[in-house]
DRENGU-142124 format. One record per residue (C-alpha): residue in three letters; chain; z, x, y. Coordinates in steps of 0.2 Angstrom, whole numbers. Each point is the difference from the previous one (the first is absolute). Layout:
+------+-------+-------+-------+-------+
! resn ! chain !     Z !     X !     Y !
+------+-------+-------+-------+-------+
!  ALA !     A !     Z !     X !     Y !
...
+------+-------+-------+-------+-------+
END
This chain:
+------+-------+-------+-------+-------+
! resn ! chain !     Z !     X !     Y !
+------+-------+-------+-------+-------+
!  UNK !     A !   154 !     5 !     0 !
!  UNK !     A !   -11 !    -6 !    16 !
!  UNK !     A !     9 !   -16 !     9 !
!  UNK !     A !   -14 !    -1 !    10 !
!  UNK !     A !   -17 !    -6 !    -2 !
!  UNK !     A !   -15 !    13 !     0 !
!  UNK !     A !    -5 !    -1 !    19 !
!  UNK !     A !   -16 !    -9 !     3 !
!  UNK !     A !     3 !     4 !    20 !
!  UNK !     A !   -16 !    11 !     1 !
!  UNK !     A !   -13 !   -14 !    -8 !
!  UNK !     A !    -6 !   -15 !    13 !
!  UNK !     A !   -14 !    -9 !    -9 !
!  UNK !     A !    -5 !   -17 !     5 !
!  UNK !     A !     8 !   -14 !    -5 !
!  UNK !     A !     2 !   -12 !   -12 !
!  UNK !     A !    -2 !    17 !   -14 !
!  UNK !     A !    -2 !    -2 !   -18 !
!  UNK !     A !    12 !     9 !   -11 !
!  UNK !     A !   -10 !     6 !   -17 !
!  UNK !     A !    14 !    -4 !   -10 !
!  UNK !     A !     2 !     7 !   -19 !
!  UNK !     A !    16 !    -3 !    -3 !
!  UNK !     A !     2 !    19 !    -4 !
!  UNK !     A !    14 !    10 !    10 !
!  UNK !     A !   -12 !     5 !    14 !
!  UNK !     A !    -7 !   -16 !     3 !
!  UNK !     A !    16 !    -8 !    -1 !
!  UNK !     A !     9 !    10 !    14 !
!  UNK !     A !   -16 !    -2 !    10 !
!  UNK !     A !     2 !   -20 !    -2 !
!  UNK !     A !    19 !     1 !     6 !
!  UNK !     A !    -4 !    12 !    13 !
!  UNK !     A !   -13 !   -10 !     8 !
!  UNK !     A !    11 !   -17 !    -3 !
!  UNK !     A !    15 !    10 !    11 !
!  UNK !     A !   -11 !     3 !    13 !
!  UNK !     A !   -13 !   -14 !     3 !
!  UNK !     A !     7 !   -16 !    -9 !
!  UNK !     A !   -12 !   -13 !    -2 !
!  UNK !     A !   -17 !    10 !     5 !
!  UNK !     A !    -3 !     6 !   -15 !
!  UNK !     A !    -8 !    -4 !   -19 !
!  UNK !     A !    -2 !     6 !   -16 !
!  UNK !     A !   -15 !     2 !   -12 !
!  UNK !     A !     5 !     6 !   -17 !
!  UNK !     A !   -14 !     5 !   -12 !
!  UNK !     A !     1 !    -7 !   -19 !
!  UNK !     A !    -8 !    14 !    -9 !
!  UNK !     A !    -1 !    -7 !   -16 !
!  UNK !     A !    -2 !    17 !    -9 !
!  UNK !     A !    18 !    -1 !   -11 !
!  UNK !     A !    12 !   -13 !    -3 !
!  UNK !     A !    13 !     0 !    12 !
!  UNK !     A !   -11 !    -6 !    14 !
!  UNK !     A !     4 !   -15 !     0 !
!  UNK !     A !    19 !     4 !     1 !
!  UNK !     A !    -5 !    12 !    14 !
!  UNK !     A !    -8 !   -16 !     9 !
!  UNK !     A !    16 !    -8 !    -4 !
!  UNK !     A !    12 !    13 !     8 !
!  UNK !     A !   -11 !     0 !    15 !
!  UNK !     A !    -1 !   -18 !     3 !
!  UNK !     A !    21 !    -2 !    -1 !
!  UNK !     A !     2 !    13 !    12 !
!  UNK !     A !   -12 !    -7 !    14 !
!  UNK !     A !     8 !   -14 !    -2 !
!  UNK !     A !    19 !     5 !     2 !
!  UNK !     A !    -7 !     8 !    19 !
!  UNK !     A !   -13 !   -14 !     4 !
!  UNK !     A !   -15 !    11 !    -2 !
!  UNK !     A !   -16 !    -9 !    -3 !
!  UNK !     A !    -9 !     8 !   -16 !
!  UNK !     A !   -16 !    -3 !    -8 !
!  UNK !     A !    -4 !     8 !   -18 !
!  UNK !     A !   -17 !     6 !    -3 !
!  UNK !     A !    -7 !     2 !   -18 !
!  UNK !     A !   -13 !    14 !    -3 !
!  UNK !     A !   -10 !     9 !   -13 !
!  UNK !     A !     6 !    18 !     1 !
!  UNK !     A !    -9 !     5 !   -15 !
!  UNK !     A !   -10 !    17 !     2 !
!  UNK !     A !   -19 !     3 !    -4 !
!  UNK !     A !    -5 !    15 !   -12 !
!  UNK !     A !    -5 !     9 !    18 !
!  UNK !     A !    17 !    -1 !     6 !
!  UNK !     A !    21 !     4 !    -2 !
!  UNK !     A !    12 !   -13 !    -1 !
!  UNK !     A !     8 !     4 !    16 !
!  UNK !     A !   -15 !     1 !     9 !
!  UNK !     A !    -7 !   -19 !    -6 !
!  UNK !     A !    17 !    -7 !     4 !
!  UNK !     A !     1 !     6 !    19 !
!  UNK !     A !   -16 !    -6 !     2 !
!  UNK !     A !     5 !   -16 !    -8 !
!  UNK !     A !    19 !     1 !    10 !
!  UNK !     A !   -13 !     0 !    16 !
!  UNK !     A !   -11 !   -12 !    -1 !
!  UNK !     A !    12 !   -12 !   -10 !
!  UNK !     A !    11 !     1 !    18 !
!  UNK !     A !   -14 !    -3 !    12 !
!  UNK !     A !    -3 !   -16 !   -10 !
!  UNK !     A !    16 !    -6 !    -1 !
!  UNK !     A !     2 !     1 !    19 !
!  UNK !     A !   -17 !    -7 !     3 !
!  UNK !     A !     6 !   -16 !    -9 !
!  UNK !     A !    18 !     0 !     4 !
!  UNK !     A !     4 !     9 !    15 !
!  UNK !     A !   -15 !     1 !    12 !
!  UNK !     A !     9 !     3 !    17 !
!  UNK !     A !     5 !    18 !    -9 !
!  UNK !     A !    -8 !    16 !     4 !
!  UNK !     A !    12 !    13 !    -5 !
!  UNK !     A !     6 !     3 !   -18 !
!  UNK !     A !    13 !    11 !    -3 !
!  UNK !     A !     1 !    13 !   -15 !
!  UNK !     A !    17 !     8 !    -8 !
!  UNK !     A !    -8 !    18 !    -4 !
!  UNK !     A !    13 !    13 !     2 !
!  UNK !     A !     3 !    19 !     3 !
!  UNK !     A !    -1 !     3 !   -21 !
!  UNK !     A !   -15 !   -10 !     1 !
!  UNK !     A !    -9 !     9 !    13 !
!  UNK !     A !     3 !    16 !    -9 !
!  UNK !     A !    -5 !    -6 !   -16 !
!  UNK !     A !   -16 !    -6 !     7 !
!  UNK !     A !    -4 !    19 !     7 !
!  UNK !     A !     5 !     8 !   -16 !
!  UNK !     A !   -12 !   -13 !   -10 !
!  UNK !     A !   -13 !     6 !    13 !
!  UNK !     A !     3 !    21 !    -2 !
!  UNK !     A !     0 !    -4 !   -19 !
!  UNK !     A !   -18 !    -8 !     2 !
!  UNK !     A !    -7 !    13 !    13 !
!  UNK !     A !    -2 !   -11 !    14 !
!  UNK !     A !    -5 !     3 !    19 !
!  UNK !     A !     9 !    -3 !    14 !
!  UNK !     A !    -1 !   -17 !     1 !
!  UNK !     A !    11 !    -1 !   -18 !
!  UNK !     A !    10 !    13 !     6 !
!  UNK !     A !     3 !   -12 !    15 !
!  UNK !     A !     8 !   -12 !   -12 !
!  UNK !     A !     6 !   -16 !     5 !
!  UNK !     A !    -2 !    -3 !    21 !
!  UNK !     A !    14 !   -12 !     7 !
!  UNK !     A !   -13 !   -12 !     5 !
!  UNK !     A !   -13 !    -5 !    -5 !
!  UNK !     A !   -17 !   -14 !    -1 !
!  UNK !     A !    -8 !    -9 !   -16 !
!  UNK !     A !    -5 !   -18 !    -2 !
!  UNK !     A !     3 !    -5 !    16 !
!  UNK !     A !    19 !     5 !     2 !
!  UNK !     A !    10 !    13 !     8 !
!  UNK !     A !    11 !     8 !   -14 !
!  UNK !     A !    15 !     9 !     4 !
!  UNK !     A !    11 !    13 !    -9 !
!  UNK !     A !    17 !     2 !    10 !
!  UNK !     A !    11 !     9 !   -10 !
!  UNK !     A !   -12 !    14 !    -5 !
!  UNK !     A !    12 !    12 !     7 !
!  UNK !     A !    14 !    -8 !   -12 !
!  UNK !     A !     6 !     6 !   -19 !
!  UNK !     A !     0 !   -13 !   -10 !
!  UNK !     A !    18 !     4 !    -7 !
!  UNK !     A !     6 !    -5 !    17 !
!  UNK !     A !    -8 !   -16 !     1 !
!  UNK !     A !     7 !    -3 !   -20 !
!  UNK !     A !    18 !     6 !     9 !
!  UNK !     A !    -1 !   -15 !    12 !
!  UNK !     A !    -4 !   -13 !   -11 !
!  UNK !     A !    16 !     6 !   -10 !
!  UNK !     A !    12 !    -1 !    12 !
!  UNK !     A !    -7 !   -16 !     5 !
!  UNK !     A !     2 !    -5 !   -20 !
!  UNK !     A !   -17 !    -8 !     2 !
!  UNK !     A !    -8 !     2 !   -17 !
!  UNK !     A !   -20 !     4 !    -5 !
!  UNK !     A !    -9 !     1 !   -14 !
!  UNK !     A !   -11 !    14 !    -9 !
!  UNK !     A !   -15 !     1 !    -4 !
!  UNK !     A !    -1 !     8 !   -17 !
!  UNK !     A !   -16 !     8 !     3 !
!  UNK !     A !     9 !    11 !    13 !
!  UNK !     A !     8 !     9 !   -15 !
!  UNK !     A !   -16 !     2 !    -9 !
!  UNK !     A !    -4 !    19 !     2 !
!  UNK !     A !   -19 !    -2 !    -7 !
!  UNK !     A !    -4 !    -4 !    18 !
!  UNK !     A !    -3 !    14 !    10 !
!  UNK !     A !    11 !    -7 !    14 !
!  UNK !     A !    13 !    -1 !   -10 !
!  UNK !     A !     1 !    16 !    -8 !
!  UNK !     A !    -1 !     7 !    19 !
!  UNK !     A !    15 !   -14 !     4 !
!  UNK !     A !    10 !     7 !   -16 !
!  UNK !     A !    -3 !    17 !    -3 !
!  UNK !     A !    -9 !     7 !    15 !
!  UNK !     A !    11 !    -5 !    15 !
!  UNK !     A !    17 !     2 !    -8 !
!  UNK !     A !    -8 !    19 !    -2 !
!  UNK !     A !    -2 !     2 !    17 !
!  UNK !     A !    15 !    -6 !     8 !
!  UNK !     A !    10 !    11 !   -12 !
!  UNK !     A !   -12 !    15 !     5 !
!  UNK !     A !    -4 !    -6 !    19 !
!  UNK !     A !    13 !   -13 !     7 !
!  UNK !     A !   -10 !    -4 !    16 !
!  UNK !     A !   -17 !    -2 !    -8 !
!  UNK !     A !    -1 !   -17 !     6 !
!  UNK !     A !    -2 !     5 !    15 !
!  UNK !     A !    -9 !    16 !     0 !
!  UNK !     A !   -12 !   -10 !   -11 !
!  UNK !     A !    -3 !   -12 !    13 !
!  UNK !     A !    -1 !    12 !    12 !
!  UNK !     A !   -16 !     7 !   -10 !
!  UNK !     A !    -8 !   -18 !     0 !
!  UNK !     A !     2 !    -5 !    17 !
!  UNK !     A !    -9 !    18 !     4 !
!  UNK !     A !   -13 !    -5 !   -13 !
!  UNK !     A !    -3 !   -18 !     9 !
!  UNK !     A !    -1 !     9 !    17 !
!  UNK !     A !   -14 !    12 !    -6 !
!  UNK !     A !    -9 !   -14 !   -11 !
!  UNK !     A !     0 !    -9 !    17 !
!  UNK !     A !    -9 !    15 !    11 !
!  UNK !     A !   -12 !     1 !   -15 !
!  UNK !     A !    -4 !   -18 !     0 !
!  UNK !     A !    -1 !     1 !    19 !
!  UNK !     A !   -14 !    16 !    -2 !
!  UNK !     A !    -9 !   -11 !   -13 !
!  UNK !     A !    -3 !   -14 !    14 !
!  UNK !     A !    -6 !    12 !    13 !
!  UNK !     A !   -13 !     8 !   -13 !
!  UNK !     A !    -5 !   -18 !    -5 !
!  UNK !     A !    -3 !    -4 !    17 !
!  UNK !     A !   -11 !    15 !     3 !
!  UNK !     A !   -11 !    -7 !   -15 !
!  UNK !     A !    -1 !   -15 !     6 !
!  UNK !     A !    13 !    -9 !   -12 !
!  UNK !     A !   -14 !     5 !   -13 !
!  UNK !     A !     1 !    11 !   -12 !
!  UNK !     A !   -14 !    10 !     6 !
!  UNK !     A !    -7 !    16 !   -11 !
!  UNK !     A !    -4 !    12 !    15 !
!  UNK !     A !    16 !    -7 !     8 !
!  UNK !     A !    11 !     6 !   -17 !
!  UNK !     A !    -8 !    16 !    -4 !
!  UNK !     A !     6 !     4 !    18 !
!  UNK !     A !    18 !     0 !    -4 !
!  UNK !     A !    10 !    13 !    -9 !
!  UNK !     A !     5 !    -5 !   -19 !
!  UNK !     A !    17 !    -6 !     3 !
!  UNK !     A !    -6 !   -11 !    17 !
!  UNK !     A !   -12 !    -7 !   -10 !
!  UNK !     A !     8 !    -3 !   -17 !
!  UNK !     A !    12 !   -10 !    14 !
!  UNK !     A !   -13 !    -9 !     9 !
!  UNK !     A !    -5 !    -5 !   -18 !
!  UNK !     A !    16 !    -7 !    -5 !
!  UNK !     A !     2 !    -9 !    16 !
!  UNK !     A !   -17 !    -8 !    -3 !
!  UNK !     A !     2 !    -4 !   -18 !
!  UNK !     A !    17 !    -8 !     2 !
!  UNK !     A !    -5 !    -9 !    14 !
!  UNK !     A !   -14 !    -8 !   -11 !
!  UNK !     A !    16 !    -4 !   -13 !
!  UNK !     A !    -5 !    12 !   -12 !
!  UNK !     A !    12 !    13 !    -8 !
!  UNK !     A !    -6 !    18 !    -3 !
!  UNK !     A !     7 !    15 !   -11 !
!  UNK !     A !     0 !    16 !     8 !
!  UNK !     A !   -14 !     5 !   -12 !
!  UNK !     A !   -11 !   -15 !     4 !
!  UNK !     A !     2 !     7 !    19 !
!  UNK !     A !    -3 !    18 !    -5 !
!  UNK !     A !   -15 !    -6 !   -11 !
!  UNK !     A !    -9 !   -11 !    15 !
!  UNK !     A !     4 !    14 !    12 !
!  UNK !     A !    -9 !    12 !   -11 !
!  UNK !     A !   -15 !   -12 !     0 !
!  UNK !     A !     0 !    -4 !    20 !
!  UNK !     A !    -3 !    20 !    -1 !
!  UNK !     A !   -13 !     1 !    -9 !
!  UNK !     A !    -9 !   -13 !     7 !
!  UNK !     A !   -13 !     9 !     9 !
!  UNK !     A !   -15 !    -8 !    -5 !
!  UNK !     A !    -7 !   -17 !     7 !
!  UNK !     A !    -3 !    -4 !   -21 !
!  UNK !     A !    18 !     5 !    -4 !
!  UNK !     A !     9 !   -13 !    -7 !
!  UNK !     A !    19 !    -5 !     0 !
!  UNK !     A !     6 !   -11 !   -14 !
!  UNK !     A !    18 !     2 !    -3 !
!  UNK !     A !    14 !   -13 !   -10 !
!  UNK !     A !    19 !     3 !    11 !
!  UNK !     A !    11 !   -12 !    -4 !
!  UNK !     A !    -5 !   -15 !    -5 !
!  UNK !     A !   -17 !     1 !    11 !
!  UNK !     A !   -14 !     7 !     2 !
!  UNK !     A !    -5 !    15 !    15 !
!  UNK !     A !   -20 !     0 !     1 !
!  UNK !     A !   -12 !     8 !    13 !
!  UNK !     A !    -9 !   -13 !    11 !
!  UNK !     A !   -12 !     9 !    13 !
!  UNK !     A !    13 !    12 !    11 !
!  UNK !     A !    16 !    -7 !    -4 !
!  UNK !     A !    11 !    -4 !   -16 !
!  UNK !     A !     3 !   -16 !    -5 !
!  UNK !     A !    14 !    -9 !   -10 !
!  UNK !     A !    -2 !   -14 !   -11 !
!  UNK !     A !    12 !    -8 !   -16 !
!  UNK !     A !    -7 !     6 !   -16 !
+------+-------+-------+-------+-------+
END
């Protein structure tokens, strides 16, 4: 058992900060670690999903712990129900970020940094999910240690720390946490990975967390290079999706800059849609040739010598 708090020595956020606190083992360890390093300089937000009967008990537990530590806590309720076009996990994640931002804006307006308790096992699960979906480099890069969303800077300081290390430390200091019953439901892909795939990987490849993490880092670096190249190609077209400019590029570079352009338009595109769009651009050799294709939730059309994108 560990007798010392997992390190936050490498982590230097702007203070005050907010801890996203679910009451589970990982966020409980993070809350206590922050209390040791920055006493009186952080706050907490608990997202009340309302998706199960135990949600009120989770909130009560979090309030009790924060009261004992003298940590200001806001409990933010959220509607995390998913639509037919998205998974429950994706819907809950999007709802959490929006709810965190809302809670901070209304209660802790001086806070710009948020710390999340995602760890090495979460990182590997994200990578394996991406592989299972045939994701490209952005998916294989898994979760970044720092990112911006909803006007806030989010930090994941423990992406190199195994989940068991956090639980061992909590046990060593006799600190309780709550277990979300849904975490054992293997109808969810992430839970199947956690309870079936990760134990098998650990048995076959004991160092898989470190080696997989290196692969995710390599993917993130490669994606950065592709983004820089897309920006160069985009600038060369005077920041317009010029048909002639696109046609002058190789197929991989055209797909890369099209993806970059669509992302900046707020459009999520599939590989199949991008390749269909590329084929239409290649075929556009006459003044009267029309382009009209659905990409994500938007439509891409030819307007004169350029492509335009609008929500359908």
